[in-house]
C-alpha positions as CSV (number, residue, x, y, z in Angstrom):
1,M,10.4,33.9,4.5
2,R,9.9,31.7,1.6
3,V,6.5,29.8,1.7
4,D,6.3,26.1,1.1
5,L,4.0,25.7,-1.9
6,S,2.9,22.2,-0.8
7,S,1.6,23.5,2.5
8,L,-0.7,26.4,1.3
9,P,-4.1,26.5,3.0
10,V,-6.8,24.7,1.2
11,D,-10.0,26.2,2.8
12,P,-10.6,29.7,1.4
13,A,-11.4,31.1,4.8
14,E,-8.0,30.0,6.2
15,R,-5.9,31.8,3.6
16,P,-4.1,35.0,4.4
17,G,-4.4,37.9,1.9
18,M,-2.0,37.9,-1.1
19,E,-0.5,41.1,0.3
20,C,0.9,39.1,3.2
21,Y,3.3,37.2,0.9
22,H,6.6,38.4,-0.4
23,V,6.3,40.2,-3.7
24,N,9.0,38.0,-5.3
25,Q,7.0,34.9,-4.6
26,I,3.4,36.1,-5.2
27,D,3.2,34.9,-8.8
28,E,4.6,31.5,-7.8
29,I,2.0,31.2,-5.1
30,R,-0.8,32.3,-7.5
31,R,0.3,29.7,-10.0
32,A,0.3,27.0,-7.4
33,Y,-3.3,27.8,-6.5
34,L,-4.4,27.8,-10.1
35,Q,-2.8,24.5,-10.7
36,K,-4.7,22.9,-7.8
37,G,-7.9,24.7,-8.8
38,P,-10.7,26.0,-6.6
39,F,-11.6,24.0,-3.4
40,Q,-14.8,22.2,-4.4
41,P,-15.8,19.4,-1.9
42,Q,-17.8,16.8,-3.7
43,N,-18.9,14.3,-1.0
44,Y,-19.5,17.0,1.7
45,K,-22.9,17.3,3.4
46,F,-23.5,21.0,3.1
47,P,-25.3,22.4,6.3
48,Q,-28.6,24.1,6.0
49,H,-29.6,27.6,7.3
50,A,-33.0,29.4,7.4
51,F,-33.6,31.9,4.6
52,G,-37.1,33.4,4.1
53,G,-38.7,30.8,6.5
54,K,-37.1,27.9,4.6
55,Q,-34.1,25.7,5.2
56,R,-31.5,26.3,2.4
57,R,-27.9,25.3,1.7
58,F,-25.3,25.5,-0.9
59,N,-26.1,23.5,-4.1
60,I,-23.3,21.3,-5.3
61,S,-24.6,21.8,-8.9
62,W,-23.4,25.4,-8.7
63,F,-19.9,24.2,-9.2
64,D,-20.7,22.8,-12.7
65,G,-21.2,26.2,-14.3
66,N,-18.4,27.9,-12.3
67,K,-15.6,25.3,-12.2
68,Y,-12.8,27.7,-12.9
69,W,-13.3,30.2,-10.0
70,L,-16.1,29.2,-7.5
71,E,-15.0,27.5,-4.2
72,Y,-16.6,26.6,-0.9
73,S,-15.3,27.1,2.6
74,I,-16.2,24.3,5.0
75,K,-15.0,26.4,7.9
76,E,-17.3,29.4,7.2
77,N,-20.0,27.6,5.2
78,A,-19.6,30.3,2.5
79,A,-18.7,30.6,-1.2
80,F,-15.6,32.4,-2.4
81,C,-14.0,33.3,-5.7
82,L,-10.4,32.0,-6.3
83,C,-9.5,34.4,-9.0
84,C,-10.6,37.5,-7.0
85,Y,-8.6,36.2,-4.0
86,L,-5.5,36.0,-6.2
87,F,-5.7,39.3,-8.1
88,I,-8.3,41.6,-6.6
89,S,-5.7,43.4,-4.6
90,D,-4.1,44.6,-7.8
91,I,-7.4,46.4,-8.7
92,P,-8.1,49.4,-6.5
93,N,-11.6,50.4,-5.1
94,Q,-13.3,47.0,-5.7
95,G,-15.2,46.6,-2.5
96,G,-18.0,44.6,-4.1
97,S,-15.6,41.8,-5.1
98,D,-14.2,41.8,-1.6
99,H,-17.5,40.1,-0.6
100,F,-16.2,36.9,-2.4
101,V,-12.7,37.2,-0.9
102,K,-13.1,38.1,2.8
103,S,-16.5,37.4,4.3
104,G,-17.8,35.0,1.5
105,F,-21.1,34.6,-0.2
106,K,-23.9,32.9,2.0
107,D,-27.2,33.9,0.4
108,W,-28.2,30.4,-0.7
109,N,-31.8,31.6,-1.6
110,R,-30.3,34.0,-4.2
111,K,-28.3,32.2,-6.8
112,S,-28.4,35.3,-8.9
113,G,-25.7,36.7,-6.7
114,L,-23.2,34.3,-8.2
115,D,-24.3,35.2,-11.7
116,D,-24.0,39.0,-10.9
117,H,-20.4,38.4,-9.7
118,K,-19.5,36.4,-12.7
119,V,-20.5,39.0,-15.2
120,G,-19.1,41.9,-13.3
121,T,-16.1,43.8,-14.7
122,P,-13.7,43.3,-11.8
123,H,-14.2,39.5,-11.9
124,N,-13.6,39.4,-15.7
125,I,-10.4,41.4,-15.2
126,V,-9.0,39.0,-12.6
127,V,-10.0,36.0,-14.7
128,Q,-8.0,37.4,-17.6
129,K,-5.0,38.0,-15.2
130,C,-5.2,34.3,-14.2
131,Q,-5.2,33.1,-17.7
132,N,-2.3,35.4,-18.6
133,L,-0.4,34.1,-15.6
134,M,-0.8,30.5,-16.7
135,N,-0.1,31.3,-20.3
136,Q,3.6,31.9,-20.1
137,R,3.8,33.1,-23.7
138,Q,1.8,36.2,-22.6
139,S,4.0,36.8,-19.6
140,I,6.3,39.9,-19.5
141,T,9.1,37.6,-18.4
142,F,9.2,36.1,-21.9
143,A,8.4,39.1,-23.9
144,F,12.1,39.8,-24.3
145,E,13.0,36.2,-25.4
146,K,11.7,35.8,-28.9
147,Q,12.0,32.2,-30.0
148,T,12.2,31.0,-33.5
149,T,10.5,27.8,-34.6
150,L,13.9,26.2,-35.0
151,Q,14.8,27.1,-31.4
152,E,11.6,25.6,-30.2
153,K,12.1,22.4,-32.1
154,E,15.6,22.0,-30.8
155,Y,14.3,22.7,-27.3
156,R,11.7,19.9,-27.8
157,T,14.4,17.5,-29.0
158,R,16.4,18.2,-25.9
159,L,13.4,17.9,-23.6
160,N,12.3,14.7,-25.2
161,A,15.7,13.2,-24.8
162,S,15.8,14.2,-21.2
163,I,12.3,12.7,-20.6
164,D,13.2,9.4,-22.3
165,C,16.3,9.1,-20.1
166,V,14.3,9.9,-17.0
167,R,11.7,7.3,-18.0
168,F,14.3,4.5,-18.3
169,L,15.9,5.3,-15.0
170,L,12.6,5.5,-13.2
171,R,11.4,2.2,-14.6
172,Q,14.6,0.5,-13.5
173,G,14.8,2.2,-10.1
174,L,18.4,3.5,-10.9
175,A,20.2,6.5,-9.6
176,F,20.4,9.6,-11.8
177,R,23.8,10.8,-10.6
178,G,26.1,10.6,-7.6
179,H,25.6,8.9,-4.2
180,D,23.5,11.8,-2.7
181,E,21.3,12.5,-5.9
182,K,22.2,16.2,-5.3
183,D,25.8,17.1,-6.2
184,D,26.5,17.1,-9.9
185,S,29.8,18.8,-9.8
186,D,31.6,15.8,-11.2
187,N,29.3,15.9,-14.2
188,K,28.9,12.1,-14.2
189,G,26.1,9.7,-13.7
190,N,23.6,7.3,-15.3
191,F,21.6,10.3,-16.8
192,L,24.5,11.7,-18.8
193,E,25.7,8.3,-19.8
194,L,22.2,7.6,-21.3
195,L,22.3,10.9,-23.1
196,Q,25.6,10.1,-24.6
197,W,24.3,6.6,-25.5
198,L,21.4,8.3,-27.4
199,A,23.7,10.7,-29.1
200,D,25.9,7.9,-30.3
201,R,22.9,6.4,-32.2
202,C,21.2,9.6,-33.3
203,D,22.9,12.5,-35.1
204,V,20.1,14.9,-34.2
205,V,20.5,14.2,-30.5
206,D,24.3,14.5,-30.7
207,R,24.0,17.8,-32.5
208,V,21.2,19.5,-30.7
209,V,21.5,18.0,-27.1
210,L,25.3,17.7,-26.6
211,K,27.1,19.9,-29.1
212,N,25.0,22.9,-29.9
213,A,22.7,23.3,-26.9
214,P,22.7,26.8,-25.3
215,K,24.3,26.6,-21.8
216,N,21.1,28.0,-20.2
217,T,18.7,25.4,-21.8
218,Q,20.8,22.1,-21.8
219,L,18.2,20.4,-19.4
220,K,21.0,18.4,-17.7
221,C,21.0,19.7,-14.1
222,S,19.6,17.9,-11.2
223,D,16.7,20.4,-10.6
224,I,15.5,19.8,-14.2
225,Q,15.6,16.1,-13.7
226,K,13.6,16.2,-10.5
227,D,11.1,18.5,-12.2
228,I,10.6,15.9,-14.9
229,V,10.3,13.1,-12.3
230,Q,7.7,15.2,-10.5
231,A,5.8,15.6,-13.8
232,C,5.9,11.8,-14.4
233,S,4.6,11.3,-10.9
234,D,1.8,13.9,-11.5
235,A,0.9,12.2,-14.8
236,V,0.5,8.8,-13.1
237,M,-1.6,10.4,-10.4
238,N,-3.8,12.0,-12.9
239,V,-4.5,8.7,-14.6
240,T,-5.4,7.2,-11.3
241,M,-7.7,10.2,-10.5
242,E,-9.4,9.7,-13.9
243,D,-9.8,6.0,-13.3
244,L,-11.3,6.6,-9.9
245,G,-13.2,9.7,-10.6
246,K,-15.5,10.7,-7.7
247,D,-16.0,7.1,-6.5
248,F,-15.2,5.9,-3.0
249,F,-12.2,4.0,-2.0
250,A,-10.2,2.5,1.0
251,I,-6.8,3.2,2.2
252,L,-4.1,0.9,3.4
253,V,-1.5,2.7,5.6
254,E,1.8,1.5,7.2
255,E,5.1,3.1,8.2
256,S,8.7,1.9,7.9
257,H,12.3,3.1,8.1
258,D,14.2,3.6,4.9
259,V,17.9,2.9,4.5
260,S,18.8,6.2,6.2
261,C,16.7,5.3,9.3
262,K,14.1,7.9,8.4
263,E,10.4,7.1,9.0
264,Q,8.4,6.8,5.8
265,L,4.6,6.5,5.5
266,A,3.0,4.7,2.6
267,L,-0.6,5.3,1.6
268,V,-2.2,2.8,-0.9
269,L,-5.7,3.3,-2.3
270,R,-8.0,0.4,-3.0
271,F,-11.0,0.9,-5.3
272,V,-13.1,-0.7,-8.0
273,N,-12.3,0.5,-11.5
274,K,-14.7,1.0,-14.4
275,K,-14.3,-2.7,-15.4
276,G,-15.4,-3.9,-11.9
277,E,-11.8,-4.9,-11.0
278,V,-10.2,-4.2,-7.6
279,V,-7.2,-1.8,-8.1
280,E,-4.7,-0.7,-5.5
281,K,-2.9,2.5,-6.2
282,W,-1.7,5.7,-4.5
283,N,-2.9,8.9,-2.6
284,L,-6.2,10.8,-2.7
285,S,-8.5,13.1,-0.6
286,P,-10.0,11.4,2.6
287,T,-13.6,12.6,1.9
288,S,-14.5,9.5,-0.2
289,I,-12.8,6.9,2.1
290,R,-15.0,3.9,2.8
291,G,-12.5,1.6,4.5
292,Q,-9.2,1.7,6.4
293,D,-6.6,-0.9,7.0
294,Y,-3.4,-0.6,9.2
295,D,-1.1,-3.0,10.9
296,G,-2.6,-2.2,14.2
297,A,-0.1,0.3,15.5
298,S,-1.6,2.5,18.2
299,N,-0.6,5.8,16.5
300,M,-2.5,4.6,13.4
301,S,-5.7,2.9,14.8
302,G,-5.8,4.6,18.3
303,A,-9.3,5.1,19.7
304,F,-8.8,8.8,20.5
305,N,-6.1,10.4,18.5
306,G,-5.1,7.8,15.9
307,L,-5.4,8.3,12.2
308,K,-8.4,6.0,12.1
309,T,-10.3,8.1,14.5
310,L,-9.4,11.4,12.7
311,I,-10.7,10.0,9.4
312,M,-13.9,8.6,10.9
313,N,-14.6,11.9,12.5
314,E,-14.7,13.4,9.0
315,T,-16.2,10.4,7.1
316,K,-18.4,8.1,9.3
317,S,-18.5,5.4,6.6
318,A,-14.7,4.9,6.6
319,Y,-14.8,1.5,8.5
320,F,-11.6,0.1,9.9
321,I,-10.3,-3.4,9.3
322,H,-7.3,-4.5,11.2
323,C,-4.8,-6.1,8.8
324,F,-5.5,-9.8,8.7
325,A,-1.9,-10.7,8.0
326,H,-0.8,-8.7,11.1
327,Q,-3.4,-10.3,13.2
328,L,-2.2,-13.7,12.1
329,Q,1.4,-12.7,13.0
330,L,0.3,-11.5,16.4
331,A,-1.5,-14.7,17.1
332,L,1.6,-16.8,16.3
333,V,3.9,-14.5,18.3
334,F,1.5,-14.8,21.2
335,V,2.0,-18.5,21.4
336,A,5.7,-18.3,20.9
337,K,6.1,-15.8,23.8
338,N,3.6,-17.3,26.2
339,H,4.4,-21.0,26.2
340,T,7.7,-21.8,27.8
341,K,8.5,-24.9,25.8
342,V,7.9,-23.1,22.4
343,N,9.7,-20.0,23.6
344,D,12.8,-22.1,24.4
345,F,12.5,-23.9,21.1
346,F,12.5,-20.6,19.1
347,D,15.4,-19.3,21.2
348,A,17.4,-22.4,20.2
349,V,16.5,-21.9,16.6
350,S,17.6,-18.3,16.8
351,R,20.9,-19.2,18.3
352,L,21.4,-21.9,15.6
353,L,20.8,-19.4,12.9
354,N,23.2,-17.0,14.5
355,I,26.1,-19.4,14.8
356,I,25.8,-20.9,11.3
357,G,24.5,-17.9,9.4
358,S,27.2,-15.5,10.7
359,S,29.9,-17.2,8.8
360,Y,30.1,-17.8,5.0
361,K,32.5,-20.7,5.7
362,R,30.0,-22.5,7.9
363,R,27.2,-22.0,5.5
364,D,29.2,-23.3,2.6
365,N,30.2,-26.3,4.8
366,L,26.5,-27.0,5.5
367,R,25.6,-26.8,1.8
368,K,28.5,-29.2,0.9
369,K,27.5,-31.7,3.5
370,Q,23.9,-31.6,2.4
371,A,24.8,-31.9,-1.3
372,D,27.0,-35.0,-0.4
373,K,24.0,-36.6,1.4
374,V,21.7,-36.0,-1.5
375,M,24.2,-37.4,-4.0
376,E,24.6,-40.5,-1.7
377,A,20.8,-41.0,-1.5
378,L,20.4,-40.6,-5.3
379,V,23.1,-43.3,-5.9
380,E,21.3,-45.6,-3.5
381,D,17.9,-44.8,-5.1
382,E,16.6,-43.4,-1.8
383,L,15.6,-40.2,-3.6
384,E,13.7,-39.7,-6.9
385,S,15.6,-37.6,-9.4
386,G,14.0,-35.2,-11.9
387,T,13.6,-31.6,-12.9
388,G,13.0,-29.3,-9.9
389,L,13.7,-32.1,-7.4
390,N,16.4,-32.1,-4.7
391,Q,17.2,-28.4,-5.0
392,E,19.9,-26.9,-2.8
393,V,18.5,-26.2,0.7
394,G,20.0,-23.9,3.3
395,I,18.8,-22.1,6.4
396,K,18.0,-18.5,6.6
397,R,16.7,-16.1,9.2
398,P,13.0,-15.7,9.2
399,S,11.3,-12.3,9.2
400,D,10.0,-11.1,12.5
401,T,7.1,-9.2,10.7
402,R,6.1,-12.2,8.5
403,W,5.7,-15.4,10.5
404,G,5.0,-17.3,7.3
405,S,8.7,-17.3,6.8
406,H,9.2,-19.2,10.0
407,F,7.5,-22.2,8.4
408,S,10.1,-22.3,5.6
409,S,13.0,-22.0,8.0
410,L,11.7,-24.8,10.3
411,L,11.0,-27.0,7.4
412,N,14.5,-26.5,6.1
413,I,15.9,-27.3,9.5
414,K,13.9,-30.5,9.6
415,N,15.0,-31.5,6.1
416,I,18.7,-31.0,6.7
417,Y,18.8,-31.8,10.3
418,S,21.7,-34.3,10.1
419,S,23.9,-32.0,8.0
420,I,23.4,-29.2,10.6
421,C,24.4,-31.6,13.4
422,E,27.6,-32.5,11.5
423,V,28.5,-28.9,11.1
424,L,28.0,-28.2,14.8
425,E,30.0,-31.3,15.8
426,H,32.9,-30.1,13.5
427,L,32.7,-26.6,15.1
428,G,32.5,-28.2,18.6
429,K,36.0,-29.8,17.9
430,D,37.6,-26.6,16.6
431,N,39.9,-25.3,19.3
432,S,40.7,-22.0,17.4
433,D,37.6,-20.2,18.7
434,R,36.7,-21.3,22.3
435,D,33.6,-19.1,22.5
436,R,32.1,-20.5,19.3
437,Q,33.2,-24.0,20.3
438,A,31.2,-23.9,23.6
439,E,28.2,-22.3,21.9
440,A,28.2,-25.0,19.2
441,I,28.4,-27.8,21.8
442,H,25.5,-26.3,23.7
443,I,23.3,-25.8,20.6
444,L,24.1,-29.4,19.4
445,R,23.0,-30.6,22.8
446,L,19.7,-28.7,22.4
447,L,19.2,-30.1,18.9
448,K,19.7,-33.6,20.0
449,S,17.1,-33.4,22.7
450,F,13.6,-35.0,22.4
451,D,12.1,-31.6,23.3
452,F,13.6,-29.9,20.3
453,V,12.6,-32.6,17.8
454,F,9.0,-32.7,19.3
455,C,8.6,-28.9,19.2
456,L,10.1,-28.9,15.7
457,H,7.5,-31.3,14.3
458,L,4.6,-29.7,16.2
459,M,5.4,-26.1,15.0
460,V,5.9,-27.3,11.4
461,D,2.4,-28.9,11.5
462,I,0.8,-25.7,13.0
463,L,2.7,-23.3,10.9
464,G,2.0,-25.4,7.8
465,V,-1.7,-24.6,8.3
466,T,-1.2,-20.9,8.9
467,Y,1.4,-20.6,6.1
468,H,-1.2,-21.3,3.5
469,L,-3.4,-18.5,5.1
470,N,-0.4,-16.2,5.3
471,T,0.3,-16.7,1.6
472,T,-3.3,-16.1,0.7
473,L,-3.3,-12.8,2.5
474,Q,-0.4,-11.5,0.4
475,R,-2.5,-11.7,-2.8
476,K,-3.8,-8.4,-4.2
477,D,-7.2,-9.8,-5.4
478,Q,-8.4,-11.2,-2.1
479,D,-11.8,-10.0,-1.0
480,I,-13.1,-10.0,2.6
481,I,-15.4,-13.1,2.1
482,N,-12.7,-15.3,0.8
483,V,-10.4,-14.4,3.6
484,M,-13.1,-15.0,6.2
485,N,-13.6,-18.5,4.7
486,Q,-9.8,-19.1,4.7
487,V,-9.7,-18.1,8.4
488,R,-12.5,-20.5,9.2
489,S,-10.7,-23.3,7.2
490,S,-7.4,-22.6,9.1
491,K,-9.1,-22.8,12.5
492,K,-10.8,-26.0,11.5
493,A,-7.5,-27.5,10.3
494,I,-5.8,-26.6,13.6
495,Q,-8.8,-28.1,15.5
496,E,-8.4,-31.3,13.5
497,I,-4.7,-31.5,14.5
498,R,-5.8,-31.2,18.1
499,D,-8.4,-33.9,17.9
500,L,-6.7,-36.4,15.5
501,G,-3.1,-35.3,15.2
502,W,-1.5,-36.7,18.4
503,E,-0.8,-40.2,17.3
504,P,0.6,-39.2,13.8
505,L,2.8,-36.5,15.4
506,L,4.2,-38.9,18.0
507,G,4.9,-41.5,15.3
508,N,6.7,-39.0,13.1
509,V,8.8,-37.8,16.0
510,T,9.8,-41.3,17.0
511,L,10.8,-42.2,13.5
512,F,12.8,-39.0,13.2
513,C,14.6,-39.7,16.5
514,D,15.5,-43.3,15.5
515,K,16.9,-42.0,12.1
516,H,19.0,-39.3,13.7
517,D,20.1,-41.1,17.0
518,V,18.1,-38.8,19.3
519,R,17.2,-40.5,22.6
520,I,13.5,-41.2,22.8
521,V,11.8,-40.6,26.2
522,D,9.7,-43.3,27.7
523,M,6.2,-41.9,27.8
524,E,5.4,-43.9,31.0
525,D,8.2,-42.4,33.0
526,E,7.8,-39.6,35.3
527,Y,8.5,-36.3,33.6
528,Y,11.7,-34.5,34.7
529,D,11.4,-30.6,34.4
530,G,15.2,-30.2,34.6
531,F,15.3,-28.7,38.1
532,S,15.0,-31.3,40.9
533,R,14.1,-35.0,40.7
534,R,13.3,-35.2,44.3
535,R,10.4,-32.8,44.1
536,G,9.0,-34.7,41.2
537,S,6.5,-33.4,38.6
538,H,3.7,-35.8,39.6
539,V,2.9,-36.4,35.8
540,N,4.4,-38.8,33.3
541,N,6.0,-37.9,30.0
542,L,2.8,-38.9,28.1
543,H,0.7,-36.4,30.0
544,H,3.3,-33.6,29.8
545,Y,3.9,-33.9,25.9
546,H,0.3,-34.6,25.1
547,V,-1.6,-32.2,27.5
548,D,1.0,-29.6,28.7
549,V,2.6,-29.1,25.3
550,F,0.6,-30.5,22.3
551,K,-2.9,-29.5,23.4
552,A,-1.8,-26.4,25.4
553,V,0.0,-24.9,22.4
554,I,-2.9,-25.6,20.0
555,D,-5.5,-24.3,22.5
556,M,-3.5,-21.1,22.9
557,Q,-3.3,-20.8,19.1
558,L,-7.0,-21.3,18.6
559,Q,-8.0,-19.0,21.5
560,D,-5.9,-16.2,20.2
561,L,-7.0,-16.6,16.6
562,N,-10.6,-16.4,17.7
563,H,-9.8,-13.3,19.7
564,R,-7.9,-11.5,17.1
565,F,-10.2,-12.4,14.1
566,N,-13.2,-11.0,15.9
567,E,-14.1,-9.0,12.8
568,A,-15.7,-12.1,11.4
569,N,-18.4,-11.8,14.0
570,T,-19.3,-8.1,13.3
571,K,-22.5,-7.0,11.6
572,L,-20.9,-5.5,8.6
573,L,-18.9,-8.6,7.6
574,L,-21.8,-11.0,8.2
575,C,-23.9,-8.8,5.9
576,I,-21.2,-8.8,3.2
577,D,-21.3,-12.6,3.1
578,C,-24.8,-12.4,1.8
579,L,-23.4,-11.1,-1.6
580,C,-21.4,-14.2,-2.3
581,P,-22.5,-15.8,-5.6
582,R,-21.6,-19.4,-4.7
583,E,-24.1,-22.2,-5.2
584,S,-26.6,-19.9,-7.0
585,F,-26.4,-17.1,-4.5
586,K,-27.2,-19.5,-1.6
587,A,-26.1,-16.9,1.0
588,F,-28.4,-14.1,-0.2
589,D,-30.4,-12.5,2.6
590,L,-32.5,-9.4,1.8
591,D,-32.8,-8.3,5.4
592,K,-29.1,-8.4,6.1
593,L,-28.2,-6.6,2.9
594,M,-30.7,-3.9,3.8
595,E,-29.1,-3.7,7.2
596,M,-25.7,-3.2,5.5
597,A,-27.1,-0.4,3.5
598,T,-28.1,1.5,6.6
599,V,-24.5,1.4,7.8
600,Y,-23.4,3.4,4.7
601,Q,-25.4,6.6,5.3
602,E,-23.4,8.6,2.8
603,E,-24.6,6.3,-0.1
604,F,-28.2,5.6,1.2
605,R,-29.2,8.9,2.8
606,T,-32.9,8.8,2.6
607,E,-35.7,6.3,3.2
608,Y,-36.4,6.6,-0.5
609,D,-32.9,5.4,-1.4
610,L,-33.5,2.4,0.8
611,Q,-36.8,1.7,-0.8
612,I,-35.3,1.7,-4.3
613,L,-32.5,-0.6,-3.1
614,E,-35.0,-3.1,-1.7
615,V,-36.8,-3.2,-5.0
616,E,-33.5,-3.6,-6.9
617,L,-32.4,-6.4,-4.6
618,K,-35.6,-8.4,-5.2
619,N,-35.4,-8.0,-9.0
620,Y,-31.6,-8.6,-8.9
621,I,-31.6,-12.0,-7.2
622,K,-34.3,-13.4,-9.5
623,D,-32.4,-12.1,-12.5
624,V,-29.0,-13.5,-11.7
625,R,-30.2,-16.9,-10.5
626,E,-31.9,-17.4,-13.8
627,D,-29.0,-16.1,-15.8
628,E,-26.6,-19.0,-16.8
629,R,-23.7,-16.5,-17.1
630,F,-23.7,-16.2,-13.2
631,N,-23.8,-19.9,-12.5
632,Q,-20.1,-20.6,-12.1
633,L,-19.0,-17.5,-10.1
634,K,-17.1,-18.2,-6.9
635,N,-16.5,-14.8,-5.3
636,I,-17.7,-11.2,-5.2
637,G,-14.7,-10.1,-7.3
638,E,-15.8,-12.3,-10.2
639,L,-19.5,-11.1,-9.6
640,A,-18.5,-7.4,-10.0
641,K,-16.6,-8.0,-13.3
642,K,-19.4,-10.1,-14.6
643,M,-22.0,-7.4,-13.8
644,V,-20.0,-4.8,-15.6
645,E,-19.4,-7.2,-18.6
646,V,-23.1,-7.9,-19.1
647,Q,-24.2,-4.2,-18.1
648,K,-26.2,-5.3,-15.1
649,H,-24.4,-2.7,-13.0
650,I,-26.4,-0.1,-15.0
651,I,-29.7,-2.0,-14.4
652,Y,-29.0,-2.4,-10.7
653,P,-26.9,0.7,-9.7
654,K,-27.5,0.6,-6.1
655,V,-26.9,-3.2,-5.7
656,Y,-23.6,-2.5,-7.5
657,I,-22.8,0.2,-5.0
658,L,-23.2,-2.4,-2.2
659,L,-20.9,-4.7,-4.1
660,K,-18.2,-2.1,-4.5
661,L,-18.4,-1.2,-0.8
662,A,-17.7,-4.8,0.0
663,L,-14.8,-5.2,-2.5
664,I,-12.9,-2.1,-1.3
665,L,-12.8,-3.2,2.3
666,P,-9.1,-4.0,2.7
667,V,-7.9,-7.4,3.9
668,A,-4.2,-7.0,4.5
669,T,-1.5,-4.4,4.0
670,A,0.5,-6.6,1.6
671,S,0.5,-3.9,-1.1
672,V,2.1,-1.5,1.3
673,E,4.8,-4.0,2.1
674,R,5.4,-4.1,-1.7
675,A,5.8,-0.4,-1.7
676,F,8.5,-0.7,1.0
677,S,10.2,-3.4,-1.0
678,A,10.3,-0.9,-3.8
679,M,11.6,1.8,-1.5
680,K,14.6,-0.5,-0.6
681,L,15.5,-0.8,-4.3
682,V,15.1,2.9,-5.1
683,K,16.7,4.5,-2.0
684,T,19.9,2.5,-1.5
685,D,23.0,2.9,0.5
686,V,24.7,4.8,-2.4
687,R,21.8,7.3,-2.8
688,N,20.7,7.7,0.8
689,K,20.4,11.5,0.8
690,M,17.3,11.6,-1.5
691,S,14.7,14.2,-0.5
692,D,11.3,12.9,0.5
693,Q,9.6,14.6,-2.5
694,F,12.1,13.1,-5.0
695,L,11.8,9.7,-3.2
696,S,7.9,9.8,-3.4
697,D,7.9,10.8,-7.1
698,S,10.4,8.2,-8.0
699,L,8.4,5.5,-6.1
700,V,5.1,6.4,-7.7
701,S,6.7,6.2,-11.1
702,Y,8.6,3.0,-10.4
703,I,5.7,1.1,-8.8
704,E,3.2,2.2,-11.4
705,K,5.6,1.7,-14.3
706,N,2.9,0.2,-16.5
707,V,0.8,3.3,-16.1
708,L,3.8,5.5,-16.8
709,G,4.5,3.6,-20.0
710,S,1.1,4.4,-21.3
711,I,1.6,8.2,-20.8
712,S,2.8,10.3,-23.8
713,N,5.7,12.7,-23.6
714,D,3.2,15.5,-24.6
715,T,1.4,15.0,-21.3
716,I,4.6,15.0,-19.3
717,V,5.8,18.1,-21.1
718,K,2.7,20.1,-20.2
719,L,3.0,19.1,-16.5
720,Y,6.7,19.9,-16.6
721,Q,6.2,23.3,-18.0
722,A,3.5,24.1,-15.4
723,I,5.7,23.4,-12.4
724,R,7.6,26.7,-12.6
725,P,8.4,29.4,-15.2
726,R,10.7,28.2,-17.9
727,R,13.3,30.2,-19.8
728,V,12.4,28.5,-23.0
729,L,8.8,27.5,-23.8
730,D,7.7,24.3,-25.6
731,L,5.8,24.1,-28.9
732,P,2.0,23.7,-28.5
733,Q,2.1,20.3,-30.3
734,C,4.7,17.6,-30.5
735,N,6.2,16.4,-33.7
């Protein structure tokens, strides 16, 4: 059976012998392993064992002089040789080298064993075989295909033209060929049209690419295009890897259905680059994770089998932060579902959006009526005219996953309330559709009730506060301290509405009812709950609307916000707050920062590291408080960039580590939502049969289009050539 190259075992002790693979695929498997390189864990804590009365372990510095072949097995705690694993079976009677293939090298007190293996004849033979395999010009496959310089130049012209076309389509998120991105039998599509466009403007492309290209090297088929897309994606990933290096990072993970209803998982990386800026990109090894952020789904953050737990079992410092935007959404949904009056209100809003939004005719009628009212108000000088004022307003369905959109929908309903009522009145008189007529009459009756108007104004006030927080959480550059402050400010604003907002709210509701002919209830009358007047509610309207609705809704909102944003009370986040540079580093607390350092045991392993950090912190705070360049900083993001700019991250390296650890803690999964927005543009209804690999490569290139634009064709060509054996080889250098 053919082996999937993407699922080859990583740990040397888990790999089957090369003789277990089919002979026709062995070279392909060998090439895949050589492209990945030997398994050399960098942030792993190597276990110790007794040798000669002393505790010894593998030394990570041994990788430096043996990068091409030496690898380490976490499973067996042993060193192996990648080159010997790949080719030693081709050399008979080499039992000594089998030691680095089967059982592994474990004599940590005898480094000379590695040196002896490296200078041995069998090892040198297999290393040469590896180099020959990766150098396709030395391969026997191509010994019979002698290429002239002219042929190679023409091949480069064709390859460059194909890469340029692929770049353009990736940047625009466009399809390459037909509806399924697979069948090219019709020989049509954007890719070939672009090639023809290039040929019409360049005689060389027309002659070499379209007219005189050999049939077996035209570089037009879908497999070639997908290989180029993969090479572009790999090039973007390599740039990210180079920018990150061996530094730590956080992950933001979420899953969503694509257009073909297939579950897709997005993984975004958050790290601090060499300029001290927070960057969010794609996909790396979990060993350097120092933060996790999910939307809270149980299969992601589950306490026992969730992804969060699996990662923390491997990396104890990968602390989990529940997405703040998702917590805010859950808090709002909690109120909407658990208060009867608010639940009925949102049900009425949903029915209103269904009956008007389901018909283009009714939506156009609503826009026309609102436009007429605006023109009438402008003529009577009731509205101010000017650029950007009095824009067209309609109603749209809010998103169930982003409750910030509910605020916009409710605000629009409030602003065009009279036009909505007129459309419903017109629909209620239309005898052509009895079902819609009855529904319109019922919804109009709900809209004209005091309960609806009261809840509309109340929810606009509450969602208006949380809308600002929701918008803040969608920004890429938000750090954990700013968000904590925003959460506290939002809670305070909602509390102020509870304490001082009743009279203004009731006044606004009364004015609105007078303007739109809605019957105002007498607050001194006994409240009628709609069931039986004889039983009585024993409370008047004032008590019901003020206590049972206004205060109850706000109390539920505050209680759930306090419950869901409990991260603000944890030790880690309170310690992070001490790094804030506001007011000349007023929040600085040496003891709390030292406590934070003990949480990250991977970065501060020994007592000596903690002592050095304490000295650095004492010198650091005196330095930055006296430095005028740090006086106007407002958040830890600005602090990190300023430290890099003035080279203080070199003077205080351990303090800068603390700062980076605080910055990479994720706040919200907004970047992942952007990835899914890009997925909807790339994988559309007309190209819904894209493979997962092609979709992933296309998305990486599309989302990181700026990075892709900075990568030369030379780099993409090298990666493209290394994916699989090519019938024609490229020139060593581009012209």
